[in-house]
C-alpha positions as a Markdown table, in Angstrom:
| # | Residue | x | y | z |
|---|---|---|---|---|
| 1 | Met | 0.2 | 0.1 | 0.2 |
| 2 | Asp | 1.2 | 3.6 | -0.8 |
| 3 | Ile | 2.1 | 5.8 | 2.2 |
| 4 | Ser | -1.1 | 8.3 | 0.7 |
| 5 | Gln | -3.5 | 5.9 | 1.2 |
| 6 | Thr | -1.5 | 4.8 | 4.7 |
| 7 | Lys | -2.2 | 7.8 | 6.4 |
| 8 | Ile | -6.0 | 7.7 | 5.7 |
| 9 | Asn | -6.4 | 4.5 | 6.7 |
| 10 | Lys | -7.6 | 3.6 | 10.4 |
| 11 | Ala | -7.5 | 0.2 | 10.0 |
| 12 | Leu | -3.4 | 0.6 | 10.1 |
| 13 | Ile | -3.3 | 2.2 | 13.4 |
| 14 | Asn | -0.4 | 0.5 | 15.6 |
| 15 | Gln | 0.0 | -2.0 | 13.0 |
| 16 | Ser | 3.4 | -3.2 | 11.8 |
| 17 | Val | 4.2 | -1.4 | 8.7 |
| 18 | Glu | 7.4 | -1.9 | 5.9 |
| 19 | Val | 7.8 | 1.3 | 3.8 |
| 20 | Ser | 10.5 | 1.8 | 1.4 |
| 21 | Gly | 11.5 | 5.3 | 0.1 |
| 22 | Lys | 14.1 | 8.1 | -0.3 |
| 23 | Val | 15.3 | 10.1 | 2.8 |
| 24 | Ile | 14.2 | 14.1 | 1.7 |
| 25 | Asp | 15.5 | 15.4 | 5.6 |
| 26 | Ala | 16.4 | 14.7 | 8.8 |
| 27 | Arg | 16.5 | 16.6 | 11.6 |
| 28 | Pro | 18.0 | 15.5 | 15.3 |
| 29 | Ala | 15.2 | 14.8 | 18.1 |
| 30 | Lys | 15.0 | 14.3 | 21.8 |
| 31 | Asn | 16.6 | 10.3 | 21.9 |
| 32 | Gly | 16.6 | 9.8 | 17.6 |
| 33 | Phe | 16.2 | 11.6 | 14.9 |
| 34 | Trp | 12.9 | 12.8 | 12.9 |
| 35 | Leu | 13.5 | 11.2 | 9.0 |
| 36 | Asn | 11.1 | 12.5 | 5.9 |
| 37 | Ile | 10.7 | 9.6 | 3.6 |
| 38 | Lys | 9.1 | 9.8 | 0.3 |
| 39 | Asp | 7.8 | 7.3 | -2.0 |
| 40 | Arg | 6.1 | 7.8 | -5.7 |
| 41 | Thr | 3.0 | 8.7 | -3.7 |
| 42 | Gly | 3.8 | 11.2 | -0.9 |
| 43 | Ala | 5.9 | 11.4 | 2.1 |
| 44 | Ile | 5.7 | 10.3 | 5.5 |
| 45 | Phe | 7.5 | 10.9 | 9.2 |
| 46 | Val | 9.6 | 8.4 | 10.5 |
| 47 | Phe | 11.0 | 8.3 | 14.2 |
| 48 | Ser | 14.6 | 6.1 | 14.1 |
| 49 | Lys | 17.2 | 6.0 | 17.0 |
| 50 | Tyr | 20.3 | 6.6 | 14.3 |
| 51 | Pro | 20.8 | 9.2 | 12.0 |
| 52 | Phe | 20.8 | 9.1 | 8.1 |
| 53 | Lys | 21.6 | 11.2 | 5.1 |
| 54 | Ala | 19.5 | 13.2 | 2.7 |
| 55 | Asp | 18.8 | 11.1 | -0.7 |
| 56 | Glu | 19.8 | 7.9 | 1.4 |
| 57 | Leu | 17.4 | 4.7 | 0.3 |
| 58 | Leu | 15.8 | 3.1 | 3.1 |
| 59 | Lys | 13.8 | 0.2 | 4.2 |
| 60 | Ile | 12.1 | 1.0 | 7.2 |
| 61 | Lys | 9.7 | -1.6 | 9.6 |
| 62 | Gly | 7.7 | 0.0 | 12.5 |
| 63 | Ile | 4.6 | 0.7 | 14.1 |
| 64 | Leu | 2.0 | 3.4 | 12.6 |
| 65 | Lys | 1.3 | 6.0 | 15.0 |
| 66 | Phe | -0.7 | 9.0 | 15.1 |
| 67 | Ser | -0.1 | 12.2 | 17.3 |
| 68 | Tyr | -2.3 | 14.0 | 19.2 |
| 69 | Asn | -3.6 | 15.9 | 16.5 |
| 70 | Ser | -4.1 | 12.9 | 14.4 |
| 71 | Arg | -0.5 | 13.2 | 12.0 |
| 72 | Ala | 0.9 | 10.1 | 10.8 |
| 73 | Tyr | 4.2 | 9.1 | 11.5 |
| 74 | Ile | 6.1 | 5.4 | 11.8 |
| 75 | Tyr | 8.0 | 4.4 | 15.1 |
| 76 | Gly | 10.8 | 2.7 | 13.1 |
| 77 | Asn | 11.9 | -0.5 | 14.8 |
| 78 | Ser | 14.3 | -2.0 | 12.1 |
| 79 | Ile | 15.9 | 0.6 | 9.3 |
| 80 | Leu | 17.9 | -0.8 | 6.3 |
| 81 | Arg | 20.1 | 1.1 | 3.5 |
| 82 | Ala | 19.9 | 0.7 | 0.1 |
| 83 | Phe | 16.4 | -0.3 | -0.9 |
| 84 | Gln | 14.4 | 1.0 | -3.7 |
| 85 | Pro | 11.2 | 3.2 | -2.9 |
| 86 | Gly | 8.2 | 1.1 | -2.5 |
| 87 | Glu | 4.8 | 0.1 | -0.7 |
| 88 | Ile | 3.8 | -0.4 | 2.5 |
| 89 | Lys | 3.2 | -3.7 | 3.7 |
| 90 | Val | 0.6 | -4.9 | 6.6 |
| 91 | Lys | 1.9 | -7.9 | 8.9 |
| 92 | Arg | -1.3 | -9.8 | 9.6 |
| 93 | Glu | -1.3 | -12.5 | 12.0 |
| 94 | Leu | -1.6 | -16.1 | 10.7 |
| 95 | Asn | -5.1 | -18.1 | 12.1 |
| 96 | Leu | -2.9 | -21.2 | 13.5 |
| 97 | Pro | -4.9 | -24.3 | 15.0 |
| 98 | Lys | -5.5 | -24.4 | 18.8 |
| 99 | Ile | -2.5 | -26.1 | 20.7 |
| 100 | Asn | -3.0 | -28.3 | 23.5 |
| 101 | Ile | -1.0 | -26.2 | 26.4 |
| 102 | Lys | 0.1 | -29.1 | 28.7 |
| 103 | Ile | 0.9 | -31.3 | 26.1 |
| 104 | Val | 3.5 | -28.5 | 25.0 |
| 105 | Ala | 4.7 | -27.7 | 28.5 |
| 106 | Val | 5.7 | -31.7 | 29.1 |
| 107 | Val | 7.5 | -31.6 | 25.5 |
| 108 | Phe | 9.3 | -28.7 | 26.3 |
| 109 | Val | 10.3 | -29.9 | 29.7 |
| 110 | Ile | 11.9 | -33.0 | 28.6 |
| 111 | Ser | 13.5 | -31.4 | 25.6 |
| 112 | Ile | 15.0 | -29.0 | 28.2 |
| 113 | Leu | 16.4 | -31.9 | 30.2 |
| 114 | Val | 17.9 | -34.2 | 27.3 |
| 115 | Ile | 19.4 | -30.9 | 26.3 |
| 116 | Ala | 21.3 | -30.5 | 29.7 |
| 117 | Val | 22.2 | -34.1 | 29.9 |
| 118 | Phe | 23.3 | -33.5 | 27.0 |
| 119 | Phe | 25.5 | -30.5 | 27.7 |
| 120 | Tyr | 26.5 | -31.8 | 31.1 |
| 121 | Phe | 28.2 | -35.3 | 29.6 |
| 122 | Asn | 30.3 | -33.1 | 26.7 |
| 123 | Arg | 31.0 | -29.7 | 28.0 |
| 124 | Glu | 34.2 | -28.5 | 27.3 |
| 125 | Lys | 36.8 | -26.9 | 29.8 |
| 126 | Pro | 35.7 | -23.1 | 29.3 |
| 127 | Lys | 38.6 | -21.4 | 27.2 |
| 128 | Pro | 40.4 | -18.1 | 28.4 |
| 129 | Lys | 38.5 | -14.8 | 26.8 |
| 130 | Ile | 41.2 | -13.6 | 24.5 |
| 131 | Gln | 41.4 | -9.6 | 24.1 |
| 132 | Thr | 42.7 | -7.4 | 21.3 |
| 133 | Lys | 46.0 | -5.3 | 21.9 |
| 134 | Gln | 43.6 | -2.1 | 21.5 |
| 135 | Ser | 40.8 | -3.2 | 24.0 |
| 136 | Ser | 43.5 | -4.5 | 26.8 |
| 137 | Glu | 44.9 | -1.1 | 26.6 |
| 138 | Ile | 42.0 | 0.6 | 26.9 |
| 139 | Gln | 40.6 | -1.4 | 30.1 |
| 140 | Lys | 44.2 | -0.6 | 31.6 |
| 141 | Phe | 43.8 | 3.2 | 30.7 |
| 142 | Ile | 40.5 | 3.2 | 32.3 |
| 143 | Glu | 42.0 | 1.4 | 35.9 |
| 144 | Ser | 44.9 | 3.7 | 35.9 |
| 145 | Val | 42.7 | 7.0 | 35.5 |
| 146 | Asn | 40.3 | 5.4 | 38.1 |
| 147 | Thr | 43.4 | 4.4 | 40.7 |
| 148 | Asp | 45.2 | 7.6 | 40.1 |
| 149 | Phe | 44.2 | 10.4 | 37.5 |
| 150 | Glu | 47.0 | 12.9 | 38.0 |
| 151 | Ala | 49.8 | 10.0 | 37.9 |
| 152 | Thr | 48.2 | 9.0 | 34.4 |
| 153 | Leu | 47.6 | 13.0 | 32.9 |
| 154 | Glu | 51.8 | 13.1 | 33.4 |
| 155 | Ser | 52.1 | 9.6 | 32.0 |
| 156 | Cys | 50.2 | 11.6 | 29.2 |
| 157 | Asn | 52.5 | 14.5 | 29.0 |
| 158 | Lys | 55.1 | 12.5 | 28.8 |
| 159 | Thr | 54.5 | 10.2 | 26.4 |
| 160 | Ala | 57.0 | 11.2 | 23.4 |
| 161 | Asn | 54.7 | 9.8 | 20.6 |
| 162 | Met | 53.0 | 12.7 | 19.1 |
| 163 | Ala | 49.9 | 10.4 | 17.8 |
| 164 | Glu | 50.1 | 8.0 | 21.0 |
| 165 | Arg | 50.1 | 11.5 | 23.4 |
| 166 | Asp | 47.0 | 13.0 | 21.6 |
| 167 | Thr | 44.8 | 9.9 | 22.1 |
| 168 | Cys | 46.1 | 9.7 | 25.6 |
| 169 | Phe | 44.9 | 13.4 | 26.2 |
| 170 | His | 41.2 | 12.8 | 24.2 |
| 171 | Arg | 40.7 | 9.6 | 27.0 |
| 172 | Ile | 41.6 | 11.3 | 29.5 |
| 173 | Ala | 39.5 | 14.8 | 29.2 |
| 174 | Pro | 35.9 | 13.9 | 30.1 |
| 175 | Tyr | 37.7 | 12.5 | 32.9 |
| 176 | Ala | 38.8 | 15.8 | 34.2 |
| 177 | Thr | 35.1 | 17.0 | 33.9 |
| 178 | Lys | 34.5 | 15.5 | 37.8 |
| 179 | Gln | 37.2 | 17.5 | 38.8 |
| 180 | Asp | 37.6 | 20.7 | 37.0 |
| 181 | Ile | 36.0 | 21.9 | 33.0 |
| 182 | Asp | 38.5 | 24.2 | 32.8 |
| 183 | Leu | 41.3 | 21.6 | 33.3 |
| 184 | Ala | 39.2 | 19.1 | 30.8 |
| 185 | Ile | 39.0 | 22.1 | 28.1 |
| 186 | Asp | 42.7 | 22.4 | 28.8 |
| 187 | Ile | 43.5 | 18.8 | 28.2 |
| 188 | Cys | 42.1 | 18.6 | 24.6 |
| 189 | Lys | 43.8 | 21.9 | 23.6 |
| 190 | Arg | 47.0 | 20.1 | 24.1 |
| 191 | Ile | 46.6 | 18.0 | 20.9 |
| 192 | Ser | 48.7 | 18.0 | 18.3 |
| 193 | Asp | 45.8 | 18.0 | 15.6 |
| 194 | Asn | 43.6 | 20.9 | 15.1 |
| 195 | Ser | 40.8 | 18.8 | 13.9 |
| 196 | Lys | 41.3 | 16.3 | 17.1 |
| 197 | Val | 41.1 | 19.3 | 19.5 |
| 198 | Thr | 37.3 | 20.1 | 17.9 |
| 199 | Lys | 36.0 | 16.7 | 18.4 |
| 200 | Cys | 37.9 | 16.3 | 21.9 |
| 201 | Leu | 35.7 | 19.6 | 22.4 |
| 202 | Asn | 32.6 | 18.3 | 21.0 |
| 203 | Phe | 32.8 | 15.5 | 22.6 |
| 204 | Leu | 33.4 | 17.1 | 26.0 |
| 205 | Ser | 30.1 | 19.7 | 25.2 |
| 206 | Leu | 28.0 | 16.2 | 24.8 |
| 207 | Tyr | 29.5 | 14.5 | 27.9 |
| 208 | Thr | 28.2 | 17.5 | 30.1 |
| 209 | Lys | 24.9 | 18.1 | 28.4 |
| 210 | Arg | 23.1 | 16.4 | 30.7 |
| 211 | Lys | 24.6 | 17.5 | 33.5 |
| 212 | Asp | 24.9 | 21.4 | 32.9 |
| 213 | Ile | 23.8 | 22.3 | 29.5 |
| 214 | Asn | 25.0 | 25.9 | 29.8 |
| 215 | Leu | 28.5 | 24.5 | 30.8 |
| 216 | Ser | 28.3 | 22.4 | 27.3 |
| 217 | Ile | 27.6 | 25.4 | 25.1 |
| 218 | Asp | 30.7 | 27.1 | 26.8 |
| 219 | Ile | 32.7 | 24.3 | 26.0 |
| 220 | Cys | 31.3 | 24.6 | 22.3 |
| 221 | Asn | 32.5 | 28.7 | 22.4 |
| 222 | Asn | 36.3 | 27.4 | 23.2 |
| 223 | Ile | 36.5 | 26.1 | 19.2 |
| 224 | Asn | 38.6 | 27.9 | 17.1 |
| 225 | Asp | 36.9 | 26.9 | 13.9 |
| 226 | Ser | 33.9 | 29.2 | 13.6 |
| 227 | Ser | 32.0 | 27.1 | 11.2 |
| 228 | Ser | 32.7 | 23.8 | 14.2 |
| 229 | Lys | 31.7 | 26.2 | 16.6 |
| 230 | Asn | 28.4 | 27.0 | 15.6 |
| 231 | Asn | 27.8 | 23.8 | 14.7 |
| 232 | Cys | 28.4 | 22.6 | 18.0 |
| 233 | Ile | 26.1 | 25.2 | 19.5 |
| 234 | Leu | 23.6 | 24.4 | 17.0 |
| 235 | Ala | 23.0 | 21.0 | 18.2 |
| 236 | Leu | 22.7 | 21.8 | 21.9 |
| 237 | Val | 19.6 | 24.3 | 21.4 |
| 238 | Pro | 17.0 | 21.4 | 21.6 |
| 239 | Asp | 18.1 | 20.5 | 24.6 |
| 240 | Leu | 17.9 | 23.8 | 26.2 |
| 241 | Phe | 15.2 | 24.9 | 24.8 |
| 242 | Lys | 13.4 | 22.6 | 26.8 |
| 243 | Glu | 15.3 | 23.8 | 29.9 |
| 244 | Asp | 14.8 | 27.2 | 29.4 |
| 245 | Glu | 12.8 | 28.0 | 26.3 |
| 246 | Asn | 13.9 | 32.4 | 26.7 |
| 247 | Lys | 17.4 | 31.7 | 26.8 |
| 248 | Ala | 17.3 | 29.3 | 24.0 |
| 249 | Leu | 15.2 | 32.1 | 21.7 |
| 250 | Glu | 18.4 | 34.7 | 23.4 |
| 251 | Leu | 20.9 | 32.4 | 21.7 |
| 252 | Cys | 19.0 | 32.1 | 18.4 |
| 253 | Ser | 18.9 | 36.1 | 18.3 |
| 254 | Lys | 22.7 | 36.6 | 18.6 |
| 255 | Phe | 23.3 | 34.2 | 15.1 |
| 256 | Asp | 23.3 | 36.0 | 12.0 |
| 257 | Asn | 21.0 | 34.7 | 8.8 |
| 258 | Ile | 21.3 | 31.4 | 7.8 |
| 259 | Leu | 22.7 | 30.0 | 11.3 |
| 260 | Lys | 19.6 | 32.3 | 12.7 |
| 261 | Asp | 17.4 | 30.4 | 10.5 |
| 262 | Asn | 18.9 | 27.1 | 11.2 |
| 263 | Cys | 18.7 | 27.7 | 15.2 |
| 264 | Tyr | 14.9 | 28.6 | 14.5 |
| 265 | Tyr | 14.2 | 25.2 | 12.7 |
| 266 | Asn | 16.1 | 23.3 | 15.4 |
| 267 | Ile | 13.9 | 24.3 | 17.9 |
| 268 | Ala | 10.8 | 23.6 | 15.9 |
| 269 | Leu | 11.4 | 20.4 | 15.1 |
| 270 | Ser | 12.5 | 19.4 | 18.4 |
| 271 | Gln | 9.2 | 18.2 | 18.9 |
| 272 | Ile | 7.0 | 18.0 | 15.8 |
| 273 | Asp | 4.1 | 16.5 | 17.5 |
| 274 | Ser | 3.8 | 20.1 | 19.4 |
| 275 | Glu | 1.6 | 22.2 | 17.8 |
| 276 | Glu | 2.9 | 25.6 | 19.2 |
| 277 | Asn | 6.5 | 24.9 | 18.0 |
| 278 | Lys | 5.3 | 25.2 | 14.6 |
| 279 | Ala | 5.4 | 28.8 | 15.5 |
| 280 | Tyr | 9.2 | 29.2 | 15.6 |
| 281 | Cys | 8.8 | 28.2 | 11.4 |
| 282 | Glu | 7.5 | 31.6 | 11.0 |
| 283 | Arg | 10.5 | 33.3 | 12.7 |
| 284 | Ile | 12.6 | 32.0 | 9.7 |
| 285 | Val | 13.9 | 34.4 | 6.9 |
| 286 | Asn | 15.2 | 31.8 | 4.4 |
| 287 | Ser | 12.2 | 31.0 | 2.5 |
| 288 | Thr | 13.3 | 27.8 | 1.4 |
| 289 | Ile | 14.4 | 26.5 | 5.2 |
| 290 | Lys | 10.8 | 28.2 | 5.9 |
| 291 | Asp | 8.8 | 26.1 | 3.6 |
| 292 | Asn | 10.6 | 22.9 | 4.4 |
| 293 | Cys | 10.3 | 23.7 | 8.6 |
| 294 | Leu | 6.5 | 24.6 | 7.9 |
| 295 | Ser | 6.1 | 21.3 | 5.4 |
| 296 | Ser | 7.4 | 19.5 | 8.1 |
| 297 | Phe | 4.1 | 20.2 | 10.2 |
| 298 | Asn | 1.6 | 20.0 | 7.6 |
| 299 | Gln | 2.7 | 17.8 | 5.1 |
| 300 | Asn | 0.3 | 14.7 | 6.9 |
| 301 | Ile | -3.1 | 14.2 | 6.3 |
| 302 | Ser | -5.5 | 14.3 | 9.3 |
| 303 | Ile | -8.1 | 11.7 | 9.7 |
| 304 | Thr | -11.1 | 12.6 | 9.8 |
């Protein structure tokens, strides 16, 4: 069944469905991502726990849901790449004959006993767990940093190989946030590769956002590259909006042009089931971004 027909069919509510299509838009949301999937007949929103890029071809298995204002979307359970756009198929239960539960239970217990006896007499001695060199090194590092942070940091500073030293700084920086956030930022900045410094600070901002979203934004401001800094901050805007709407809007107002539009876009789509969030689409100046924002709210057909 095509998407356009699915969205007006009450019989499919809470049914397991499959849909194939192309990603025409993807935006972060709470605990996941909203994907706008389109086939030859129309488009529908899919909630995914994992990110996908625009123009990717996907095959989604999930449950068809309707929001409080009767807009259709799919809660994705399984998403695979590289499938051609197709139709939605509804899984239906088979009419199986009734089974005598007592007989099944007896057979099941006997089977378990037979299997247990077989494995008891044919068991092998447990083999020692094999660790890769890298996993062993990481385990030793974790034990070391939890036992003596200062000594581990000093060991990082004295590492002669530059690449190994950078890796050491990247690993230890999050542990420094427990003691001093300024120290954690300083450790990231000790990395010799500028791109890895940015990755380290980005990771710190995400690592601390549940504890203090404002602190995460301060960490983003330590990134030298302006584009990377802005992307770091914009990714935190939905979380800041949930905590303090006025502060999030004030932050958006400090951006210029496209960045300000993207800021409002992230706020609007942070909770697509909320009609109130649609108002933030109207604040967007760029016509293309505004149309995409509004269409995200309007394109699903209401059930009458």
